[in-house]
C-alpha positions as CSV (number, residue, x, y, z in Angstrom):
1,V,7.3,-7.0,11.7
2,Q,5.1,-4.1,12.7
3,L,3.5,-1.7,10.2
4,V,2.0,1.7,11.1
5,E,0.0,3.7,8.7
6,S,-0.6,7.4,8.7
7,G,-1.9,10.2,6.4
8,G,-5.5,9.3,6.0
9,G,-8.2,11.8,6.2
10,L,-11.1,13.6,4.5
11,V,-10.5,15.2,1.1
12,Q,-12.7,16.5,-1.7
13,A,-12.9,14.8,-5.0
14,G,-10.0,15.7,-7.2
15,G,-7.7,16.2,-4.2
16,S,-4.6,14.4,-3.0
17,L,-3.4,12.6,0.0
18,R,-0.1,10.9,0.9
19,L,-0.2,7.8,3.0
20,S,2.9,6.6,4.9
21,C,3.7,3.1,6.2
22,A,6.5,2.9,8.8
23,A,7.9,-0.6,9.1
24,S,9.9,-2.0,12.1
25,G,10.7,-5.2,13.9
26,F,12.8,-6.9,11.2
27,T,14.7,-9.7,12.8
28,N,15.5,-12.6,10.4
29,F,15.4,-10.5,7.2
30,T,16.1,-6.9,6.3
31,F,13.7,-4.4,4.9
32,D,14.7,-5.0,1.3
33,Y,13.8,-8.6,1.5
34,Y,10.1,-7.7,1.5
35,A,7.4,-6.5,-0.8
36,I,5.3,-3.8,0.9
37,G,1.9,-2.9,-0.4
38,W,-1.2,-0.9,0.1
39,F,-4.6,-2.6,0.2
40,R,-8.0,-1.1,0.8
41,Q,-11.4,-2.2,2.0
42,A,-14.5,-0.2,1.3
43,P,-17.7,-0.9,3.3
44,G,-19.4,-4.1,2.2
45,K,-16.5,-5.0,-0.1
46,E,-13.6,-7.3,0.0
47,R,-10.1,-6.1,0.6
48,E,-8.3,-5.4,-2.6
49,G,-4.7,-4.7,-3.6
50,V,-4.0,-1.2,-4.7
51,S,-0.3,-0.9,-5.1
52,C,2.8,-2.7,-4.0
53,I,6.6,-2.2,-4.3
54,S,9.3,-4.7,-4.3
55,I,11.7,-3.0,-1.9
56,G,14.9,-4.7,-3.2
57,N,14.6,-3.5,-6.8
58,E,12.0,-0.7,-6.2
59,K,9.7,-2.1,-8.8
60,P,6.1,-0.8,-8.4
61,Y,2.8,-2.6,-9.2
62,Y,-0.6,-1.0,-9.5
63,S,-4.2,-2.1,-9.8
64,D,-5.9,-0.9,-13.0
65,S,-8.2,1.3,-10.9
66,V,-5.4,3.5,-9.6
67,K,-2.8,3.3,-12.3
68,G,-1.8,6.8,-13.4
69,R,-3.3,8.4,-10.3
70,F,-1.4,6.7,-7.4
71,T,2.4,6.5,-7.0
72,I,4.1,4.2,-4.5
73,S,7.7,4.8,-3.3
74,S,10.0,3.7,-0.5
75,D,12.6,5.3,1.6
76,N,14.9,2.5,2.6
77,A,16.8,4.6,5.1
78,K,13.6,5.2,7.0
79,N,12.0,1.8,6.4
80,T,9.0,3.6,5.1
81,V,6.7,3.2,2.1
82,Y,4.6,6.0,0.8
83,L,1.5,6.1,-1.4
84,Q,0.8,9.4,-3.2
85,M,-2.8,9.5,-4.2
86,N,-3.9,12.1,-6.7
87,S,-7.2,12.8,-8.5
88,L,-9.1,11.1,-5.8
89,T,-12.7,10.1,-6.4
90,P,-15.4,9.0,-4.0
91,E,-14.8,5.4,-5.2
92,D,-11.4,5.6,-3.5
93,T,-13.1,5.9,-0.1
94,A,-11.9,3.0,2.1
95,V,-9.7,2.0,4.9
96,Y,-6.2,1.6,3.6
97,Y,-4.0,-1.0,5.0
98,C,-0.2,-1.4,4.7
99,A,1.0,-5.0,4.4
100,A,4.3,-6.8,3.9
101,G,5.3,-10.1,2.6
102,P,8.6,-11.7,1.6
103,N,9.4,-11.6,-2.1
104,R,8.8,-15.1,-3.5
105,P,10.8,-16.4,-6.4
106,W,7.7,-17.0,-8.5
107,W,6.2,-13.5,-8.0
108,S,6.4,-12.1,-11.5
109,S,3.4,-9.8,-11.9
110,A,0.9,-7.6,-10.2
111,Q,-1.3,-10.7,-9.8
112,Y,1.0,-11.9,-7.0
113,Y,2.1,-8.6,-5.5
114,L,-1.5,-7.3,-5.1
115,S,-2.9,-10.6,-3.6
116,V,-4.2,-10.3,0.0
117,S,-3.1,-13.9,0.6
118,G,0.5,-13.1,-0.3
119,M,1.0,-10.7,2.6
120,D,2.1,-11.9,6.0
121,Y,2.0,-8.8,8.1
122,W,-0.7,-6.1,8.3
123,G,-1.1,-2.7,9.8
124,K,-4.3,-1.5,11.5
125,G,-5.3,0.8,8.7
126,T,-6.0,4.4,8.0
127,R,-9.3,5.8,6.8
128,V,-9.5,7.7,3.6
129,T,-12.8,9.5,2.8
130,V,-13.3,11.3,-0.5
131,S,-16.3,13.6,-0.7
132,S,-18.1,14.5,-3.9
């Protein structure tokens, strides 16, 4: 599975960006078998889960830090996942990575969907910089 992110850039605080993640290379399983999420890593910090969507039932999950500001969605016809980011703050500055992992039967909450260790495939990342 290959994941390619786009849409990062420089934006002022309070502004918006939309990230895209185009997925390809599905062989054994189809797109809707997976959960696809967005993770971010700021300088000097660990990578953290931001949002994830279970493609099969389109159920979204969000971290507390972005809930109410970010919206994740998927276009199954295009094998693409989007992250609409509104009301951005300098604390959102990071490299944002798209990641995919197969839905596991025991995944029942954001704890699982936003876990770095739960993802099997990663994109190269797109940088988001929010200026104050």
